[in-house]
C-alpha positions as CSV (number, residue, x, y, z in Angstrom):
1,X,29.5,-4.3,11.3
2,X,27.8,-5.1,8.0
3,X,29.2,-2.7,5.5
4,X,32.8,-1.3,6.2
5,X,34.2,1.0,3.6
6,X,37.7,1.8,2.5
7,X,38.6,5.3,3.6
8,X,40.5,6.2,0.5
9,X,37.7,5.0,-1.7
10,X,35.3,7.3,0.1
11,X,37.6,10.2,-0.3
12,X,38.0,9.4,-4.0
13,X,34.2,9.1,-4.3
14,X,33.8,12.7,-2.8
15,X,36.3,14.1,-5.2
16,X,34.6,12.3,-8.2
17,X,31.2,13.5,-7.2
18,X,32.4,17.1,-7.1
19,X,34.1,16.8,-10.5
20,X,30.9,15.5,-11.9
21,X,28.7,18.1,-10.4
22,X,31.0,21.1,-10.8
23,X,29.3,23.7,-12.8
24,X,32.3,26.0,-12.8
25,X,30.4,28.8,-11.0
26,X,30.5,27.5,-7.5
27,X,33.6,27.1,-5.5
28,X,33.1,23.8,-3.6
29,X,36.8,23.2,-2.8
30,X,36.2,24.3,0.8
31,X,33.3,22.0,1.3
32,X,35.3,19.1,-0.3
33,X,38.2,19.6,2.0
34,X,35.9,19.8,5.0
35,X,34.2,16.4,4.0
36,X,37.7,14.8,3.4
37,X,38.9,16.0,6.8
38,X,35.8,14.5,8.4
39,X,36.3,11.1,6.6
40,X,40.0,11.0,7.7
41,X,38.9,11.5,11.3
42,X,36.6,8.5,11.3
43,X,37.8,5.4,13.1
44,X,38.9,2.5,11.1
45,X,36.8,-0.7,10.9
46,X,38.5,-4.1,11.5
47,X,37.2,-7.1,9.6
48,X,36.3,-9.9,11.9
49,X,35.8,-13.4,10.8
50,X,36.1,-17.0,11.9
51,X,37.7,-20.1,10.6
52,X,35.2,-22.7,9.4
53,X,36.3,-26.3,9.1
54,X,35.7,-28.2,5.9
55,X,33.8,-31.3,6.4
56,X,35.8,-33.5,4.0
57,X,39.3,-32.4,4.6
58,X,41.6,-31.2,7.4
59,X,41.5,-27.5,6.4
60,X,39.6,-24.4,7.3
61,X,38.3,-21.5,5.3
62,X,37.8,-17.9,6.1
63,X,34.1,-16.8,6.8
64,X,34.8,-13.4,5.1
65,X,36.5,-14.4,1.9
66,X,36.0,-18.1,1.7
67,X,39.7,-18.7,1.1
68,X,41.2,-22.0,2.3
69,X,43.9,-22.0,4.9
70,X,45.5,-25.4,5.6
71,X,47.6,-23.9,8.4
72,X,44.8,-22.1,10.4
73,X,44.9,-24.8,13.0
74,X,47.6,-27.4,13.7
75,X,47.0,-30.8,15.4
76,X,48.6,-31.0,18.9
77,X,49.4,-34.7,19.5
78,X,49.8,-34.0,23.3
79,X,46.2,-32.6,23.8
80,X,44.6,-34.4,20.9
81,X,43.1,-31.2,19.6
82,X,43.5,-28.7,17.0
83,X,45.2,-25.4,18.1
84,X,44.8,-22.0,16.4
85,X,47.9,-21.0,14.4
86,X,46.6,-18.1,12.3
87,X,44.9,-15.1,14.1
88,X,44.5,-13.3,10.7
89,X,43.3,-14.5,7.3
90,X,46.4,-14.2,5.0
91,X,44.2,-13.3,2.1
92,X,41.7,-10.7,3.3
93,X,43.3,-9.7,6.6
94,X,40.2,-10.4,8.8
95,X,41.0,-11.0,12.5
96,X,39.9,-14.4,13.5
97,X,38.4,-14.6,17.1
98,X,36.4,-17.8,16.9
99,X,36.4,-21.0,15.0
100,X,34.0,-23.8,14.2
101,X,35.8,-27.2,14.6
């Protein structure tokens, strides 16, 4: 998924395009409503990213928005490994499936 779009932005764009192209003689409201209905029926796209560990500090950053998250993983003293704490980026909302440790 390379280029997800926001549904409401697409709907606003359709309305803006019609407002720009409206010559006053043609009734395009039915066509606009049809396009908007089609956009609303499209499935949503979920952002997916992964936590990437900083080399010089004990924190990770989101592959989608590059925001640091010091609490993405927590050190488990019993296993001697980091364990995932945040399944979603708190900044951009991307679901985190994998991590590079």
